[in-house]
C-alpha positions in Angstrom: -39.9 -103.9 80.1 -39.8 -106.8 77.6 -39.1 -104.4 74.8 -36.1 -102.9 76.7 -34.7 -106.4 77.3 -35.1 -107.3 73.7 -33.4 -104.1 72.6 -30.5 -104.7 74.9 -30.0 -108.2 73.7 -30.2 -107.0 70.1 -27.6 -104.3 70.6 -25.4 -106.8 72.5 -25.5 -109.3 69.6 -24.8 -106.6 67.0 -21.8 -105.3 69.0 -20.5 -108.9 69.4 -20.7 -109.5 65.7 -19.1 -106.2 64.9 -16.3 -106.8 67.5 -15.6 -110.3 66.0 -15.5 -109.0 62.4 -13.6 -105.7 62.8 -10.3 -106.2 64.6 -9.9 -102.5 65.5 -13.2 -102.5 67.3 -12.2 -105.4 69.6 -13.3 -103.5 72.7 -16.9 -104.3 71.7 -16.1 -107.9 72.6 -16.0 -106.6 76.2 -19.1 -104.5 76.0 -21.4 -107.1 74.4 -21.2 -109.7 77.2 -21.9 -107.0 79.8 -25.0 -106.0 77.9 -26.1 -109.6 77.7 -25.7 -110.0 81.5 -27.7 -106.8 82.1 -30.5 -108.0 79.8 -30.7 -111.4 81.6 -30.7 -109.6 85.0 -33.5 -107.3 83.8 -35.5 -110.3 82.5 -35.1 -112.2 85.8 -36.1 -109.1 87.8 -39.1 -108.5 85.6 -40.3 -112.1 85.9 -39.9 -112.2 89.7 -41.5 -108.8 90.4 -44.1 -109.2 93.1 -42.9 -112.7 94.0 -40.5 -113.5 96.9 -37.3 -115.2 95.9 -36.4 -117.9 98.5 
């Protein structure tokens, strides 16, 4: 699970950098933050697995 989270974060950062440098690929600026949110959510779910969240 950690490997998947790291892969999603890596892809998100790469897409963000590409979106910032290439004007025609600006739609990647919208995709990268979504991937980062998914990665953080997966990380939180992985850490709280088996524990009850109050």
